[in-house]
C-alpha positions as CSV (number, residue, x, y, z in Angstrom):
1,M,-18.5,-69.3,-43.0
2,S,-19.7,-65.7,-43.2
3,H,-19.9,-63.7,-46.5
4,V,-20.8,-60.4,-47.9
5,I,-22.1,-59.7,-50.8
6,A,-20.8,-57.0,-53.7
7,V,-23.6,-55.3,-56.6
8,D,-22.4,-52.9,-58.8
9,V,-25.0,-51.6,-60.9
10,G,-23.8,-50.2,-64.4
11,G,-25.7,-48.9,-67.1
12,T,-25.6,-52.3,-68.9
13,G,-25.5,-54.8,-66.1
14,I,-25.6,-55.7,-62.0
15,K,-22.8,-57.6,-61.6
16,C,-23.3,-59.1,-58.1
17,A,-19.9,-61.6,-56.1
18,L,-20.3,-63.3,-53.0
19,L,-17.0,-62.5,-51.0
20,D,-15.4,-64.6,-48.2
21,S,-13.7,-62.4,-45.1
22,E,-10.3,-63.0,-47.5
23,L,-12.0,-61.3,-50.4
24,R,-11.8,-64.7,-52.5
25,V,-14.5,-64.7,-54.8
26,V,-16.9,-67.4,-54.1
27,E,-19.6,-67.3,-56.6
28,T,-21.4,-64.7,-59.0
29,A,-23.8,-63.3,-60.8
30,Q,-25.4,-60.7,-62.9
31,S,-28.6,-59.6,-64.8
32,P,-29.2,-56.3,-67.2
33,T,-30.3,-53.0,-65.6
34,P,-33.4,-52.4,-66.3
35,K,-34.0,-49.6,-68.4
36,G,-35.8,-46.4,-67.6
37,D,-36.3,-47.5,-64.0
38,M,-36.4,-43.5,-62.8
39,E,-38.2,-44.7,-59.5
40,G,-35.4,-47.3,-58.9
41,H,-37.9,-50.3,-57.9
42,A,-37.0,-52.4,-60.9
43,T,-33.4,-52.2,-60.2
44,V,-33.9,-52.8,-56.7
45,S,-35.8,-55.9,-57.2
46,V,-33.2,-57.2,-59.4
47,I,-30.5,-56.8,-56.7
48,D,-33.0,-58.5,-54.1
49,Q,-33.1,-61.7,-56.6
50,L,-29.8,-62.1,-57.4
51,Y,-29.3,-61.8,-53.4
52,R,-31.8,-64.4,-52.6
53,E,-29.9,-66.5,-55.2
54,F,-26.6,-67.0,-52.7
55,A,-28.8,-66.0,-49.4
56,N,-30.5,-69.5,-50.0
57,K,-27.1,-70.9,-49.3
58,Y,-24.8,-69.0,-47.7
59,Q,-24.9,-66.9,-44.2
60,I,-24.8,-62.5,-45.7
61,L,-23.6,-60.2,-43.0
62,A,-23.7,-57.5,-45.3
63,L,-23.7,-55.7,-48.8
64,G,-21.6,-53.1,-50.5
65,L,-23.4,-51.0,-53.2
66,A,-21.6,-49.3,-56.1
67,V,-23.7,-46.9,-58.5
68,P,-22.4,-44.7,-60.9
69,G,-22.9,-40.6,-61.2
70,T,-22.8,-38.0,-58.9
71,L,-23.7,-39.1,-54.9
72,D,-24.1,-38.3,-51.4
73,E,-22.5,-41.2,-50.4
74,P,-23.0,-40.6,-46.4
75,G,-26.9,-39.8,-47.1
76,G,-27.3,-43.0,-49.9
77,V,-28.4,-40.6,-52.4
78,A,-27.7,-40.4,-56.1
79,R,-28.5,-37.3,-57.1
80,W,-27.3,-37.7,-60.9
81,A,-27.0,-41.1,-63.0
82,G,-27.5,-40.6,-66.1
83,N,-27.4,-43.9,-67.8
84,L,-29.3,-45.2,-65.4
85,Q,-31.9,-42.5,-65.1
86,W,-31.6,-41.8,-61.9
87,S,-31.9,-37.9,-60.0
88,N,-32.1,-37.9,-56.2
89,L,-33.0,-41.3,-55.6
90,K,-32.7,-42.9,-52.1
91,I,-30.9,-45.8,-53.3
92,V,-29.8,-47.2,-49.8
93,E,-32.8,-46.7,-48.3
94,L,-34.4,-48.7,-51.3
95,V,-32.0,-51.6,-50.9
96,K,-32.1,-51.6,-46.6
97,S,-36.1,-51.9,-46.8
98,K,-36.5,-54.4,-49.7
99,L,-33.3,-56.7,-48.1
100,N,-33.1,-56.1,-44.6
101,I,-29.4,-56.1,-44.8
102,P,-27.0,-53.5,-43.5
103,V,-25.6,-51.9,-46.8
104,A,-22.1,-49.9,-47.3
105,F,-22.6,-47.3,-50.4
106,R,-20.3,-45.9,-52.4
107,H,-19.1,-44.6,-55.9
108,D,-18.3,-47.3,-58.2
109,V,-14.9,-46.2,-59.6
110,R,-14.4,-44.7,-56.0
111,A,-15.1,-48.0,-54.7
112,G,-12.4,-49.6,-58.0
113,A,-10.2,-47.2,-57.2
114,Y,-10.4,-48.4,-53.3
115,A,-9.6,-52.2,-54.5
116,E,-6.8,-51.0,-56.7
117,Q,-5.3,-48.8,-53.9
118,K,-5.4,-51.3,-51.2
119,L,-4.4,-54.3,-53.6
120,G,-3.5,-53.3,-56.9
121,A,-2.4,-51.3,-59.3
122,L,-2.7,-48.2,-56.7
123,R,-0.7,-49.6,-53.8
124,G,1.5,-47.6,-52.8
125,I,0.5,-44.6,-55.0
126,E,0.3,-40.9,-53.3
127,N,-1.3,-39.4,-56.4
128,G,-2.8,-41.1,-59.3
129,I,-6.2,-41.6,-61.1
130,F,-8.3,-44.4,-61.7
131,I,-10.7,-44.5,-65.2
132,P,-12.6,-47.7,-65.9
133,I,-14.0,-47.2,-69.3
134,G,-17.3,-48.6,-69.7
135,T,-20.9,-48.0,-70.7
136,G,-19.8,-44.6,-68.6
137,I,-16.5,-43.1,-68.1
138,A,-15.7,-41.3,-64.7
139,S,-12.6,-41.0,-62.7
140,A,-11.3,-41.7,-59.0
141,I,-9.3,-39.1,-58.4
142,I,-5.7,-39.6,-55.5
143,L,-4.1,-37.1,-54.1
144,D,-1.7,-37.4,-51.4
145,G,-2.7,-40.8,-50.8
146,E,-6.2,-40.0,-50.6
147,I,-9.3,-40.5,-53.0
148,R,-10.6,-37.2,-53.3
149,A,-14.6,-37.1,-53.8
150,A,-15.8,-33.3,-53.0
151,D,-19.1,-33.8,-51.7
152,G,-19.4,-36.7,-54.5
153,Y,-18.7,-34.3,-57.3
154,A,-15.6,-34.8,-58.1
155,G,-14.4,-37.1,-60.9
156,E,-17.0,-37.1,-63.8
157,V,-14.0,-36.7,-66.4
158,G,-16.9,-38.5,-69.1
159,H,-18.4,-35.3,-69.2
160,I,-15.4,-33.0,-70.6
161,Y,-15.7,-31.5,-73.8
162,V,-13.9,-33.6,-76.5
163,G,-14.9,-31.4,-79.6
164,S,-16.8,-34.4,-81.4
165,S,-20.6,-34.0,-82.2
166,R,-22.0,-36.6,-80.4
167,S,-25.0,-36.6,-77.7
168,C,-24.3,-37.0,-74.2
169,V,-26.6,-38.7,-71.4
170,C,-25.9,-35.3,-69.6
171,G,-28.0,-33.5,-72.5
172,R,-24.5,-31.6,-73.6
173,T,-23.0,-32.3,-76.9
174,G,-19.1,-33.6,-77.6
175,C,-18.5,-35.3,-74.0
176,L,-16.0,-38.0,-73.9
177,E,-18.1,-40.2,-72.9
178,A,-20.5,-40.2,-75.7
179,T,-16.8,-40.3,-78.2
180,S,-14.6,-43.1,-76.1
181,S,-16.8,-45.6,-73.9
182,T,-17.5,-48.8,-74.6
183,L,-21.1,-48.0,-75.7
184,A,-20.3,-44.9,-77.3
185,I,-17.8,-46.9,-79.8
186,S,-20.2,-50.0,-80.6
187,T,-22.9,-47.5,-81.5
188,E,-20.4,-45.2,-83.5
189,Y,-19.4,-48.6,-85.2
190,S,-23.0,-49.7,-85.8
191,R,-24.3,-46.4,-87.1
192,R,-22.1,-46.5,-89.5
193,S,-21.5,-50.2,-90.8
194,G,-24.8,-51.7,-90.3
195,K,-23.2,-54.3,-88.1
196,N,-24.0,-54.8,-84.1
197,L,-20.7,-55.7,-82.8
198,S,-19.0,-56.0,-79.1
199,T,-16.4,-53.5,-78.1
200,L,-13.9,-56.1,-77.9
201,E,-15.1,-57.5,-81.2
202,I,-14.7,-54.4,-83.1
203,T,-11.4,-53.9,-81.6
204,K,-10.3,-57.1,-83.1
205,L,-11.1,-56.2,-86.3
206,I,-8.6,-52.7,-86.4
207,G,-6.5,-52.3,-89.1
208,E,-8.2,-54.9,-91.1
209,D,-12.0,-52.6,-91.1
210,Q,-11.4,-48.9,-91.4
211,I,-14.4,-48.2,-89.7
212,A,-13.7,-50.1,-86.7
213,T,-10.1,-48.3,-87.6
214,D,-12.0,-44.9,-87.8
215,V,-13.9,-45.5,-84.3
216,W,-10.9,-46.3,-82.0
217,N,-9.0,-43.8,-83.1
218,E,-11.3,-41.1,-82.5
219,A,-11.9,-43.1,-79.1
220,I,-8.6,-42.6,-78.0
221,E,-8.2,-39.3,-79.2
222,G,-10.7,-38.5,-77.3
223,L,-8.9,-40.2,-74.3
224,A,-5.3,-39.2,-74.7
225,N,-6.9,-35.2,-74.9
226,S,-8.6,-35.6,-71.8
227,L,-5.7,-37.7,-69.8
228,L,-3.6,-34.8,-71.0
229,N,-5.7,-32.2,-69.1
230,L,-5.7,-34.6,-65.8
231,T,-1.9,-34.9,-66.3
232,T,-1.5,-31.1,-66.6
233,V,-3.6,-30.3,-63.4
234,L,-3.5,-33.1,-61.2
235,A,0.3,-34.5,-61.5
236,P,-0.7,-38.2,-61.4
237,E,2.6,-40.6,-61.2
238,V,0.4,-43.3,-62.4
239,I,-3.1,-43.4,-64.8
240,V,-4.6,-47.3,-64.1
241,L,-7.1,-48.0,-66.8
242,G,-10.2,-50.7,-66.1
243,G,-13.5,-51.4,-67.3
244,G,-14.3,-53.2,-70.4
245,L,-12.5,-51.7,-72.5
246,A,-9.1,-52.6,-70.6
247,E,-10.3,-55.8,-71.9
248,S,-8.2,-54.7,-75.2
249,G,-5.1,-54.8,-73.2
250,E,-2.0,-53.8,-74.3
251,R,-3.7,-52.2,-77.8
252,L,-5.4,-49.9,-75.0
253,I,-2.3,-48.8,-73.2
254,S,-0.2,-48.5,-76.3
255,S,-2.8,-46.4,-78.4
256,I,-2.6,-44.1,-75.4
257,K,0.6,-43.5,-75.2
258,D,1.2,-43.2,-78.7
259,R,-1.0,-40.0,-78.6
260,L,-0.3,-38.9,-75.0
261,Y,3.4,-39.0,-74.3
262,P,4.2,-36.8,-77.5
263,N,2.3,-33.8,-75.9
264,L,3.9,-33.7,-72.5
265,T,6.2,-30.9,-72.4
266,F,7.0,-29.9,-68.4
267,Q,4.7,-32.5,-67.1
268,R,4.9,-35.3,-65.1
269,K,4.8,-38.5,-67.2
270,P,2.6,-40.9,-65.6
271,E,3.1,-44.4,-66.1
272,I,-0.2,-46.0,-67.9
273,Q,-1.6,-49.1,-66.5
274,L,-4.4,-51.6,-67.0
275,A,-6.3,-52.3,-63.1
276,Y,-5.1,-55.5,-61.4
277,F,-8.5,-56.6,-60.9
278,G,-9.1,-55.7,-64.2
279,S,-13.4,-55.3,-64.7
280,R,-13.7,-56.7,-61.1
281,S,-11.7,-54.0,-59.5
282,G,-15.5,-52.6,-58.3
283,T,-16.7,-55.8,-57.2
284,I,-13.3,-56.2,-55.1
285,G,-14.6,-52.5,-53.6
286,C,-17.8,-53.3,-52.7
287,G,-16.1,-56.3,-50.8
288,L,-14.4,-54.3,-48.9
289,I,-16.4,-51.8,-47.8
290,A,-18.6,-54.4,-46.6
291,W,-16.2,-56.2,-44.5
292,E,-15.3,-52.5,-43.1
293,L,-19.0,-52.2,-42.5
294,V,-19.5,-55.6,-40.8
295,N,-16.1,-54.7,-38.6
296,A,-17.2,-51.7,-37.7
297,K,-19.7,-52.9,-35.3
Protein backbone atom coordinates (compact mmCIF):
# COMPACT_ATOMS: atom_id res chain seq x y z
CA MET A 1 0.00 0.00 0.00
CA SER A 2 1.21 3.49 -0.87
CA HIS A 3 1.44 6.37 1.58
CA VAL A 4 2.36 10.02 1.90
CA ILE A 5 4.16 11.81 4.68
CA ALA A 6 2.95 14.97 6.37
CA VAL A 7 5.58 17.20 7.96
CA ASP A 8 4.47 20.13 10.11
CA VAL A 9 7.38 22.34 11.17
CA GLY A 10 6.55 24.40 14.24
CA GLY A 11 8.51 26.79 16.39
CA THR A 12 8.91 24.13 19.09
CA GLY A 13 8.63 20.77 17.36
CA ILE A 14 8.53 19.02 13.99
CA LYS A 15 5.58 16.64 13.70
CA CYS A 16 5.64 13.91 11.09
CA ALA A 17 2.85 11.50 10.19
CA LEU A 18 2.42 8.68 7.69
CA LEU A 19 -1.02 8.73 6.04
CA ASP A 20 -2.71 6.24 3.75
CA SER A 21 -4.99 7.12 0.83
CA GLU A 22 -7.97 7.42 3.20
CA LEU A 23 -6.05 10.01 5.26
CA ARG A 24 -5.78 7.60 8.15
CA VAL A 25 -2.72 8.25 10.30
CA VAL A 26 -0.73 5.02 10.26
CA GLU A 27 2.29 6.13 12.29
CA THR A 28 3.63 9.33 13.80
CA ALA A 29 7.01 10.66 14.86
CA GLN A 30 8.27 13.97 16.13
CA SER A 31 11.42 15.79 17.10
CA PRO A 32 12.33 19.18 18.60
CA THR A 33 12.82 21.96 16.06
CA PRO A 34 16.51 22.96 15.88
CA LYS A 35 17.17 26.38 17.38
CA GLY A 36 18.96 29.15 15.55
CA ASP A 37 18.88 27.22 12.27
CA MET A 38 18.82 30.25 9.99
CA GLU A 39 20.08 28.28 6.96
CA GLY A 40 17.55 25.48 7.43
CA HIS A 41 20.04 22.64 7.10
CA ALA A 42 19.59 21.26 10.62
CA THR A 43 15.81 21.34 10.21
CA VAL A 44 16.00 19.48 6.90
CA SER A 45 18.29 16.89 8.48
CA VAL A 46 15.66 16.25 11.17
CA ILE A 47 12.97 15.94 8.48
CA ASP A 48 15.20 13.48 6.62
CA GLN A 49 15.70 11.36 9.76
CA LEU A 50 11.96 11.23 10.40
CA TYR A 51 11.29 10.42 6.76
CA ARG A 52 13.83 7.57 6.75
CA GLU A 53 12.08 5.93 9.72
CA PHE A 54 8.99 5.52 7.56
CA ALA A 55 10.64 5.00 4.17
CA ASN A 56 12.44 1.92 5.49
CA LYS A 57 9.05 0.24 6.01
CA TYR A 58 6.60 1.84 3.58
CA GLN A 59 6.33 3.10 0.02
CA ILE A 60 6.25 6.91 0.18
CA LEU A 61 4.91 8.78 -2.87
CA ALA A 62 5.08 12.39 -1.73
CA LEU A 63 5.64 14.71 1.21
CA GLY A 64 3.32 17.47 2.38
CA LEU A 65 5.32 20.22 4.08
CA ALA A 66 3.86 22.98 6.24
CA VAL A 67 5.78 25.83 7.87
CA PRO A 68 4.77 29.07 9.60
CA GLY A 69 5.44 32.66 8.55
CA THR A 70 4.88 34.62 5.36
CA LEU A 71 5.47 32.34 2.43
CA ASP A 72 5.88 32.31 -1.31
CA GLU A 73 4.03 29.03 -1.67
CA PRO A 74 4.40 28.61 -5.47
CA GLY A 75 8.12 29.36 -5.17
CA GLY A 76 8.66 27.15 -2.13
CA VAL A 77 10.19 30.01 -0.13
CA ALA A 78 9.74 31.02 3.50
CA ARG A 79 10.02 34.79 3.20
CA TRP A 80 9.95 35.31 6.97
CA ALA A 81 9.34 32.92 9.85
CA GLY A 82 10.14 34.64 13.12
CA ASN A 83 10.01 31.61 15.43
CA LEU A 84 12.31 29.69 13.07
CA GLN A 85 14.63 32.65 12.33
CA TRP A 86 14.19 32.08 8.59
CA SER A 87 14.40 34.82 5.99
CA ASN A 88 13.93 34.12 2.26
CA LEU A 89 14.78 30.47 2.80
CA LYS A 90 14.24 28.13 -0.16
CA ILE A 91 12.96 25.40 2.12
CA VAL A 92 11.24 23.27 -0.52
CA GLU A 93 14.40 23.15 -2.64
CA LEU A 94 16.39 22.06 0.43
CA VAL A 95 13.92 19.29 1.28
CA LYS A 96 13.69 18.03 -2.31
CA SER A 97 17.46 17.91 -2.73
CA LYS A 98 17.91 16.03 0.54
CA LEU A 99 15.04 13.54 0.25
CA ASN A 100 14.57 13.30 -3.53
CA ILE A 101 10.77 13.17 -3.20
CA PRO A 102 7.91 15.33 -4.58
CA VAL A 103 6.97 18.05 -2.09
CA ALA A 104 3.65 19.89 -1.69
CA PHE A 105 4.10 23.12 0.25
CA ARG A 106 1.60 25.13 2.31
CA HIS A 107 1.49 27.57 5.20
CA ASP A 108 0.90 25.53 8.35
CA VAL A 109 -2.29 27.37 9.30
CA ARG A 110 -3.73 27.34 5.79
CA ALA A 111 -2.96 23.60 5.62
CA GLY A 112 -4.92 23.13 8.84
CA ALA A 113 -7.77 25.28 7.56
CA TYR A 114 -7.85 23.21 4.38
CA ALA A 115 -8.34 20.03 6.41
CA GLU A 116 -11.05 21.66 8.51
CA GLN A 117 -12.73 23.06 5.38
CA LYS A 118 -12.71 19.75 3.52
CA LEU A 119 -13.45 17.38 6.38
CA GLY A 120 -13.90 19.20 9.68
CA ALA A 121 -15.37 22.15 11.55
CA LEU A 122 -15.30 24.52 8.56
CA ARG A 123 -17.02 22.15 6.14
CA GLY A 124 -19.73 24.01 4.24
CA ILE A 125 -18.76 27.38 5.74
CA GLU A 126 -18.55 30.25 3.27
CA ASN A 127 -16.95 32.78 5.65
CA GLY A 128 -14.83 31.61 8.53
CA ILE A 129 -11.52 31.96 10.36
CA PHE A 130 -9.17 29.23 11.57
CA ILE A 131 -6.75 30.16 14.34
CA PRO A 132 -4.44 27.57 15.86
CA ILE A 133 -2.76 28.88 19.00
CA GLY A 134 0.63 27.33 19.61
CA THR A 135 4.19 28.64 19.85
CA GLY A 136 2.99 31.29 17.41
CA ILE A 137 -0.41 32.58 16.34
CA ALA A 138 -1.65 33.02 12.80
CA SER A 139 -4.96 32.61 11.01
CA ALA A 140 -6.43 31.32 7.79
CA ILE A 141 -9.22 33.46 6.38
CA ILE A 142 -12.06 31.92 4.39
CA LEU A 143 -14.08 34.41 2.33
CA ASP A 144 -16.84 33.32 -0.04
CA GLY A 145 -15.72 29.72 0.32
CA GLU A 146 -12.05 30.31 -0.54
CA ILE A 147 -8.98 30.33 1.71
CA ARG A 148 -7.38 33.70 1.01
CA ALA A 149 -3.60 34.03 1.09
CA ALA A 150 -2.84 37.45 -0.50
CA ASP A 151 0.42 36.18 -2.01
CA GLY A 152 1.25 34.51 1.30
CA TYR A 153 1.06 37.61 3.49
CA ALA A 154 -2.50 37.30 4.83
CA GLY A 155 -3.56 36.05 8.23
CA GLU A 156 -0.71 37.07 10.53
CA VAL A 157 -3.06 37.99 13.37
CA GLY A 158 -0.38 37.17 15.93
CA HIS A 159 1.08 40.56 15.15
CA ILE A 160 -2.03 42.59 15.86
CA TYR A 161 -1.24 45.10 18.62
CA VAL A 162 -3.04 44.25 21.88
CA GLY A 163 -1.35 46.75 24.18
CA SER A 164 0.97 44.67 26.34
CA SER A 165 4.58 45.55 27.09
CA ARG A 166 5.97 42.18 26.00
CA SER A 167 8.48 41.90 23.17
CA CYS A 168 7.61 39.88 20.06
CA VAL A 169 9.79 37.90 17.66
CA CYS A 170 8.78 40.32 14.91
CA GLY A 171 10.71 43.11 16.63
CA ARG A 172 7.73 45.03 17.95
CA THR A 173 6.20 45.20 21.42
CA GLY A 174 2.64 44.36 22.40
CA CYS A 175 1.69 41.81 19.73
CA LEU A 176 -1.02 39.20 20.34
CA GLU A 177 1.50 36.39 19.91
CA ALA A 178 3.65 37.83 22.71
CA THR A 179 0.65 37.76 25.06
CA SER A 180 -1.58 34.85 24.11
CA SER A 181 0.47 32.08 22.48
CA THR A 182 1.23 28.92 24.44
CA LEU A 183 4.87 30.00 24.60
CA ALA A 184 3.89 33.46 25.87
CA ILE A 185 1.65 31.99 28.58
CA SER A 186 4.25 29.52 29.88
CA THR A 187 7.08 32.07 29.65
CA GLU A 188 5.16 34.75 31.53
CA TYR A 189 4.00 32.31 34.20
CA SER A 190 7.59 31.16 34.70
CA ARG A 191 8.82 34.75 34.93
CA ARG A 192 6.30 35.65 37.63
CA SER A 193 6.27 32.41 39.61
CA GLY A 194 9.73 30.94 39.08
CA LYS A 195 8.09 27.64 38.09
CA ASN A 196 8.42 25.98 34.69
CA LEU A 197 5.06 24.50 33.73
CA SER A 198 3.42 23.69 30.41
CA THR A 199 0.51 25.80 29.25
CA LEU A 200 -1.90 22.93 29.86
CA GLU A 201 -0.59 22.54 33.41
CA ILE A 202 -1.06 26.27 33.95
CA THR A 203 -4.67 26.17 32.75
CA LYS A 204 -5.43 23.51 35.37
CA LEU A 205 -4.34 25.97 38.08
CA ILE A 206 -6.76 28.72 37.04
CA GLY A 207 -8.88 29.79 40.00
CA GLU A 208 -6.43 28.27 42.49
CA ASP A 209 -3.19 30.01 41.54
CA GLN A 210 -3.48 33.79 41.18
CA ILE A 211 -0.51 34.06 38.82
CA ALA A 212 -1.94 31.37 36.54
CA THR A 213 -5.31 33.11 36.63
CA ASP A 214 -3.83 36.51 35.80
CA VAL A 215 -1.68 35.22 32.93
CA TRP A 216 -4.66 33.30 31.51
CA ASN A 217 -6.97 36.30 31.73
CA GLU A 218 -4.41 38.52 29.97
CA ALA A 219 -4.07 35.95 27.19
CA ILE A 220 -7.83 35.64 26.77
CA GLU A 221 -8.27 39.41 26.77
CA GLY A 222 -5.77 39.73 23.92
CA LEU A 223 -7.47 36.96 21.95
CA ALA A 224 -10.97 38.36 22.50
CA ASN A 225 -9.93 41.86 21.44
CA SER A 226 -8.29 40.50 18.30
CA LEU A 227 -11.33 38.37 17.46
CA LEU A 228 -13.55 41.41 17.92
CA ASN A 229 -11.51 43.25 15.28
CA LEU A 230 -11.58 40.27 12.93
CA THR A 231 -15.31 39.81 13.42
CA THR A 232 -15.98 43.47 12.67
CA VAL A 233 -13.90 43.44 9.49
CA LEU A 234 -14.52 39.93 8.10
CA ALA A 235 -17.93 38.89 9.52
CA PRO A 236 -17.11 35.19 9.96
CA GLU A 237 -19.90 32.71 10.53
CA VAL A 238 -17.55 30.48 12.50
CA ILE A 239 -14.20 30.95 14.24
CA VAL A 240 -12.36 27.66 14.74
CA LEU A 241 -9.60 27.45 17.34
CA GLY A 242 -6.89 24.80 17.24
CA GLY A 243 -3.29 24.27 18.27
CA GLY A 244 -1.91 23.51 21.70
CA LEU A 245 -4.07 26.00 23.60
CA ALA A 246 -7.20 24.29 22.27
CA GLU A 247 -6.28 21.31 24.45
CA SER A 248 -7.81 23.33 27.30
CA GLY A 249 -11.13 22.64 25.57
CA GLU A 250 -14.31 24.24 26.83
CA ARG A 251 -12.38 26.52 29.19
CA LEU A 252 -10.88 28.28 26.17
CA ILE A 253 -14.17 28.49 24.28
CA SER A 254 -16.23 29.76 27.22
CA SER A 255 -13.53 32.25 28.29
CA ILE A 256 -13.43 33.81 24.83
CA LYS A 257 -17.21 33.88 24.46
CA ASP A 258 -17.55 35.60 27.83
CA ARG A 259 -15.25 38.41 26.69
CA LEU A 260 -16.13 38.61 23.00
CA TYR A 261 -19.91 38.35 22.85
CA PRO A 262 -20.78 41.25 25.21
CA ASN A 263 -18.73 43.60 22.99
CA LEU A 264 -20.59 42.74 19.78
CA THR A 265 -23.28 45.22 18.80
CA PHE A 266 -24.15 45.24 15.09
CA GLN A 267 -21.65 42.55 14.08
CA ARG A 268 -22.58 39.04 13.00
CA LYS A 269 -22.11 36.83 16.05
CA PRO A 270 -19.69 34.04 15.10
CA GLU A 271 -19.90 30.58 16.52
CA ILE A 272 -16.69 29.71 18.40
CA GLN A 273 -15.63 26.08 17.97
CA LEU A 274 -12.69 23.80 18.56
CA ALA A 275 -10.94 22.31 15.55
CA TYR A 276 -12.38 18.94 14.54
CA PHE A 277 -8.89 17.52 14.16
CA GLY A 278 -7.56 19.23 17.30
CA SER A 279 -3.84 19.86 17.12
CA ARG A 280 -3.58 17.54 14.07
CA SER A 281 -5.37 19.82 11.57
CA GLY A 282 -2.07 20.82 9.96
CA THR A 283 -1.02 17.19 9.68
CA ILE A 284 -4.23 16.17 7.92
CA GLY A 285 -3.97 19.21 5.65
CA CYS A 286 -0.43 18.24 4.68
CA GLY A 287 -1.66 14.77 3.86
CA LEU A 288 -4.41 16.21 1.67
CA ILE A 289 -2.08 18.38 -0.39
CA ALA A 290 0.44 15.53 -0.70
CA TRP A 291 -2.20 13.17 -2.10
CA GLU A 292 -3.44 15.91 -4.44
CA LEU A 293 0.10 16.23 -5.77
CA VAL A 294 0.28 12.46 -6.34
CA ASN A 295 -3.11 12.31 -8.03
CA ALA A 296 -2.34 15.29 -10.28
CA LYS A 297 0.36 13.33 -12.07
